[in-house]
N, C-alpha and C positions, 0 to 999 in steps of 0.2 A: 858109788859109779853112778855117777848123771845120768836121768832118762831126758833123751830128746824129744822136744819135743815139736810137734809138728807144726811147719811154718802155715802162716797163713798168709794166701797171696794174694797183695793189692793191685787192683788193675787204677791207673790212672782214670781219670775220670774221660768221656768222651767228649769231644767236643761235638755242638749239634749239626745235623749236614751243612746249613747254613752259614757257618762259621768259619770267616780263613784260619787258614791254620796261622796266620802270623798275628791274629789279636792276642796281644796280650805278652809278644814277642819284646821283647829290647834291641834296641841296635841301636848303630850310630846313625843321623841321617846322609851318610851316600851310600848305605845298605838301602834304607829305606826309598831311597829316589831310585835306587838296582832292580826295584820288587819289582812284577811284573804288576799289568793293569787289570784288577779283575772291581767288579761288581757285587756283592755292593763295593762302593770306593773303602779305602783305605787313609784311617788319618796318621798321623805322627805328635805324638803330647809327650811332654817331659821325657825323652828317650824311647816311648813306649810306642807298638803301631796300636793300634785303635781302628776298628770296625765303624763305619757308620753304620745307623739300621737300617734297616728293611722301609725301604718306602712301601707304602699302601697306597689305595686307588683316592684318597682324597687329598691326600699329599701330591701323589704329581698332577688332580687335577688341579692345586692352589702354582703350583706351582707352573705348569702349564699357562696358567692363564695372568700369569705375575711375567712370561720370558710375551707373551702376546701384547698384554700393553707395552715393556719393555721397549719389543719389533716397531710397534706404533709412534713410541716417544724418540727410536733413533732415526726413523726414518727424517722427522723433520727437524732434529737434534743432533744428529749424528753421537758420533761414540760406540760400544762394544756390548753387547749382554753374552748370558750364555749362564745354563746349570752346572754344577762341581764343575769347575774352575780350583785346578790347586792356589793358594794361598801362603804363599812362606814369610812368615813377622815372627818378629821377638830371637832373643840370645837367652838360650841357645836355642839351634833353628827347630822352631813349629811349622809341621803344616797342616792348615787343616783345610774344608770344601766347603763353603758355602755353600746352599740348596741351591743356589742364583748368585747371580752378580749382575753390578752394570758399571761400566768404565764410563769416565767423561769424554770428550773427543781429546786429545794429545795426552792421556796417561796409558803410561804400557800396561796391557790387557794380554801378555803374552802367558807364559805359564809360570805361577809363584806369585806373579802381580797381586801387587793392593787394588782393590777395586777401590772405586768410590761406594759402591752402596752392597753390603752384602746382605744376605733374606733368610732368617730359616725357617724352615715349618719343622712344627713340631709332628714326630711323628711316633705310634703308640708302641711304648714302653719307654721315652724318652720324659725326661720330667723339664717345664719350664727352668726350674732353677742353672737348670747345666747348659740349657740353649742361654740364658740369660751372659752367664759367664765366660760364654764363647762371643759374643754379643760383644762384650766389655773387652775380653780378649782382641777382637777386631777391632775394637774403637782406639784402646792404649797403644797401639800396633801401625796405626796410619791408616784408617779406612775410616773413614767423614761420616758415614749413616750405616744402624742397622738398622733389620726392622725384621722383627719375631711374630711371627704368621701362627697363632692357634685353633685349629680347624674345632678342635670343641671346645672353647670358651666364647670364639667367633670374635676375638678381637686382634690389636695387633700390639705389641709393646716395639715404642720407636726408639732408639738411642742415638742421639744427631744433638750437637753443641750443647748444651747444655742438659737436653732432657735424657734422663739414665732411667730405659724400663716405665717412660709414657705408657699409657692404654688409652690405647683412639677403640672405640667400638663402633657402631651403629650411630649413628648416619653420617659418621664421620670420613672425611677421604683421605687415602696415602697421600702425601704430597712431601719433597724437602728442597730445599735449601741448596743441596747437591743438582736436582734437574729440575731446572727454574723451568715452567709450564708442566711438570708431570703433575696426571690428579686420575686417583683410582678410586673411588665412592669404595667404602667394603661392601654397601650392598653387593654390588658389580661382584669385586672378586670374591666372596661367598656364595653369590647365586651359583660359582660352578657345584658346588655338594649336590644339589638339589637336584640334577639330572645324573 
């Protein structure tokens, strides 16, 4: 006669309360587009929903400073800018959300459009390698330039033209051939972290 063994109940791992229930879920692009908007925002990569990391105060200050600089630039040069605009690119469809971006005059700037310049700011828990891959993805798919801002290292990696992760540090100034006349000294950018 067989002896019954007690069943061991195994519970599924619980998601942290800050993590979206959609994070890590496979779905179609159409299902992703139909998801409700929530923060932190959700991206769609390789058929899977991926939650963007939660931002901290350093991240928020840097994006704010960049958007302020883009706003000043827009007043004299036109175009549009703003944080967290969804970008559709690649085949199969991939949806990524840069931390902020700028669209030159005449370039479509609605949902899912490709910006002229995409900017990523490294958050805690993100590696520079994963953000470099994201910048390279943007460049391969029609974004003219991408900047990777690292608040810890206090530098910016530039992806534009023949530059691939070219490191700029103080006293350098952020410029782009695709934003003629734009100039933001790194000293000024990173000064917001001191306040």
